[in-house]
C-alpha positions in Angstrom: -0.1 0.0 0.2 2.9 2.4 0.8 4.3 1.8 -2.7 0.8 2.2 -4.4 0.5 5.6 -2.5 4.0 6.7 -3.9 5.3 7.5 -0.3 9.0 7.9 0.0 9.4 5.7 2.9 9.7 1.9 3.9 6.9 0.1 5.8 9.2 0.1 8.9 9.8 3.8 8.6 6.0 4.5 8.2 5.1 2.4 11.3 7.9 4.1 13.3 6.5 7.3 12.4 3.1 6.4 13.4 4.1 5.0 16.7 6.3 8.2 17.6 3.6 10.5 16.6 1.1 8.7 18.8 3.5 8.9 21.7 4.1 12.5 21.2 0.3 13.1 21.0 -0.3 11.1 24.1 2.4 13.1 26.0 1.1 16.6 24.8 -2.5 15.6 25.8 -1.5 14.4 29.2 0.2 17.6 29.9 -2.9 19.6 28.6 -5.1 17.4 30.6 -3.3 18.2 33.7 -3.5 21.9 33.1 -7.2 21.7 32.2 -8.4 19.6 35.1 -5.7 20.2 37.9 -5.1 24.0 37.7 -7.3 25.7 40.3 -8.4 28.7 38.0 -9.3 26.3 35.1 -13.1 26.2 34.3 -12.6 22.5 34.1 -11.0 22.0 37.4 -12.1 18.7 39.0 -11.7 17.1 42.5 -11.2 13.7 40.8 -9.8 14.3 37.3 -7.8 11.1 36.9 -10.5 9.2 34.8 -10.8 12.2 32.4 -7.0 12.6 32.2 -6.7 8.9 31.4 -9.5 8.9 28.8 -7.9 12.1 27.0 -4.6 10.6 27.0 -5.6 7.3 25.7 -8.1 8.5 23.2 -6.0 11.2 21.5 -3.2 8.8 20.3 -5.7 6.2 19.3 -7.4 9.0 17.0 -3.9 10.0 15.6 -2.8 6.5 15.0 -6.1 5.6 13.0 -5.4 8.8 10.9 -2.4 7.2 9.4 -4.1 4.2 7.7 -7.0 6.6 6.7 -4.5 9.0 5.2 -2.8 6.0 3.3 -6.0 4.5 1.8 -7.0 8.2 1.0 -3.7 8.7 -1.0 -4.3 5.6 -3.0 -7.9 6.4 -3.6 -6.7 10.0 -4.8 -4.2 8.4 -7.0 -6.8 6.0 -8.5 -9.2 9.0 -9.2 -6.2 11.1 -10.7 -5.3 8.1 -13.1 -8.9 7.5 -14.2 -9.5 11.3 -14.7 -6.4 11.8 -17.1 -6.7 8.3 -18.8 -9.0 9.3 -21.6 -7.0 12.3 -22.7 -3.7 10.3 -22.2 -5.0 7.5 -24.4 -6.1 10.1 -27.1 -2.6 11.5 -27.1 -1.0 8.1 -27.2 -3.3 7.0 -30.2 -2.1 10.1 -32.1 1.7 9.1 -31.5 0.9 5.7 -32.6 -0.7 6.8 -35.7 2.4 8.8 -36.5 4.4 5.4 -36.4 5.8 5.7 -32.7 6.7 2.4 -31.1 4.9 1.5 -27.8 8.1 2.2 -25.7 8.5 5.6 -27.4 4.9 6.4 -26.5 5.5 5.4 -22.9 8.6 7.6 -22.8 6.7 10.6 -24.1 3.8 10.2 -21.7 6.3 10.0 -18.9 7.7 13.4 -20.0 4.1 15.0 -20.2 1.9 16.1 -17.4 -1.0 13.6 -16.9 -0.5 13.3 -13.3 0.0 9.9 -11.8 -0.1 8.3 -15.4 3.1 10.0 -16.1 4.5 9.0 -12.7 3.6 5.3 -13.3 5.1 5.4 -16.8 8.2 7.1 -15.3 8.7 3.8 -13.1 8.5 1.7 -16.4 11.2 4.1 -18.0 13.5 3.9 -15.0 13.3 0.1 -15.0 14.1 -0.1 -18.7 16.8 2.5 -19.0 18.4 2.3 -15.5 17.8 -1.1 -14.3 18.0 -2.9 -17.8 14.7 -4.7 -17.9 12.8 -5.3 -20.9 9.6 -3.2 -21.6 7.2 -6.0 -20.9 8.9 -6.9 -17.4 9.0 -3.4 -16.5 5.3 -2.9 -17.5 4.3 -6.1 -15.6 6.1 -4.6 -12.4 3.9 -1.6 -12.8 0.7 -3.3 -13.5 1.0 -5.0 -10.1 1.2 -1.8 -8.1 -1.1 0.6 -9.7 -4.3 1.1 -7.8 -6.6 1.7 -10.8 -8.0 -1.7 -12.4 -9.0 0.3 -15.7 -5.3 1.6 -16.1 -4.1 -2.0 -15.2 -6.2 -3.7 -17.8 -5.0 -1.2 -20.4 -1.3 -1.6 -19.4 -1.8 -5.5 -19.9 -3.4 -4.9 -23.3 -0.4 -2.7 -24.1 2.0 -5.5 -23.0 0.2 -7.9 -25.3 0.4 -5.3 -28.2 4.2 -5.0 -27.6 4.4 -8.6 -28.5 1.9 -8.5 -31.4 3.2 -5.3 -32.8 0.0 -4.0 -34.6 -3.5 -2.5 -33.9 -2.2 -0.2 -31.1 -3.6 3.1 -32.7 -7.1 1.5 -33.2 -7.1 0.2 -29.8 -6.1 3.4 -28.0 -8.6 5.4 -30.0 -11.5 3.1 -29.1 -10.6 2.8 -25.5 -10.2 6.6 -25.2 -13.7 7.0 -26.6 -15.1 4.4 -24.1 -13.4 6.1 -21.0 -14.8 9.4 -22.0 -18.2 8.2 -21.4 -17.0 6.6 -18.0 -15.5 10.0 -17.1 -18.8 11.8 -17.6 -20.3 9.1 -15.4 -17.7 9.9 -12.7 -18.1 13.6 -12.6 -21.9 12.9 -12.0 -21.0 10.5 -9.1 -18.6 13.1 -7.7 -21.3 15.9 -7.6 -23.6 13.4 -5.9 -21.0 12.5 -3.2 -20.3 16.1 -2.4 -24.3 16.7 -1.8 -24.3 13.6 0.5 -21.4 15.2 2.6 -23.3 18.5 2.5 -26.5 16.9 3.8 -24.6 14.9 6.4 -22.9 18.0 7.7 -26.3 20.0 7.9 -28.3 16.9 9.2 -25.6 15.5 11.4 -23.3 18.0 12.9 -25.0 21.1 12.8 -28.3 19.6 14.2 -26.4 17.7 16.8 -24.6 20.9 18.0 -27.8 22.8 18.0 -29.7 20.4 20.1 -26.5 20.2 22.4 -26.8 23.8 22.9 -30.6 23.7 23.6 -30.1 20.8 25.9 -27.4 22.8 27.9 -29.6 25.9 28.1 -32.6 24.1 29.2 -30.5 22.3 32.1 -29.0 25.5 33.0 -32.6 27.1 33.5 -33.9 23.8 35.3 -30.7 23.8 37.6 -30.0 20.4 36.4 -26.1 19.3 36.9 -24.6 17.4 33.9 -22.1 15.0 35.2 -19.2 16.6 36.8 -19.5 19.9 34.7 -21.8 22.7 35.3 -23.9 23.7 32.3 -21.8 26.9 32.0 -18.6 24.9 31.7 -20.3 22.5 29.1 -21.4 25.5 27.1 -17.8 26.9 27.3 -16.5 23.5 26.0 -19.0 23.0 23.3 -18.7 26.5 21.8 -14.9 27.2 22.1 -13.6 23.8 21.8 -15.9 21.3 20.7 -17.4 23.2 17.7 -14.3 24.3 16.2 -12.5 21.0 16.6 -15.6 19.1 15.0 -15.4 21.5 12.2 -11.7 21.3 11.6 -11.9 17.7 11.7 -14.7 17.6 8.9 -12.7 19.9 6.9 -9.5 17.8 7.1 -11.5 14.7 6.2 -12.9 16.4 3.2 -9.5 17.7 2.1 -8.0 14.4 2.5 -10.8 12.7 0.5 -11.1 15.3 -2.3 -7.4 16.4 -2.5 -7.5 15.0 -5.9 -11.1 15.7 -7.3 -12.3 13.9 -10.4 
């Protein structure tokens, strides 16, 4: 998965980064919890803060550690989206090159020099294996096929490998495939817009509504003089408005940023 995401690190380095970051987060959260729950002038000062300190110190690094696999899978997903976004245009350009008499390897070299996003990056891996490592084009293509996250691109590269053996029909294949993928591209754009509407409805119906009901609940509890656990209504209102609401919105924006860092 790390190779698919094009991260310049080994699996051991990735795991070490995860553990060290989680440990640092736990240490920082422990210090912050001590300040929040033990300092006398803190609005959240408590006579028995150990449970809250333990929960926050344990919960924060777990969330941070869970963010690493989410980031990795999101990078792979974004790479897949970018490949399939640029694939129809890359194939159209490749069909023009094939019609002019270029060989499959020359076409791969040319695409590697162009700006077709991760398609160019994948073909640069093939060129590196051929020109630097001395592999033949078919072996280099097979190595790239085994690591690319896009099944559509994988199938096309396998067909290109077969055409390298066959030596004919390349231009016609690329032109027909480009036309076919252009229709898929239109469908992908439609699904992208629909997914954005789902996130918008989820934000309004889930986050905004929940925060509104929470504020109403705190106000009603304050009016009735009801204590909500170890905190007073004023403390909960302060926590919700100045800490909870910004944190929830930042996490939601970060999730959207990671999810759609490469939009279709």
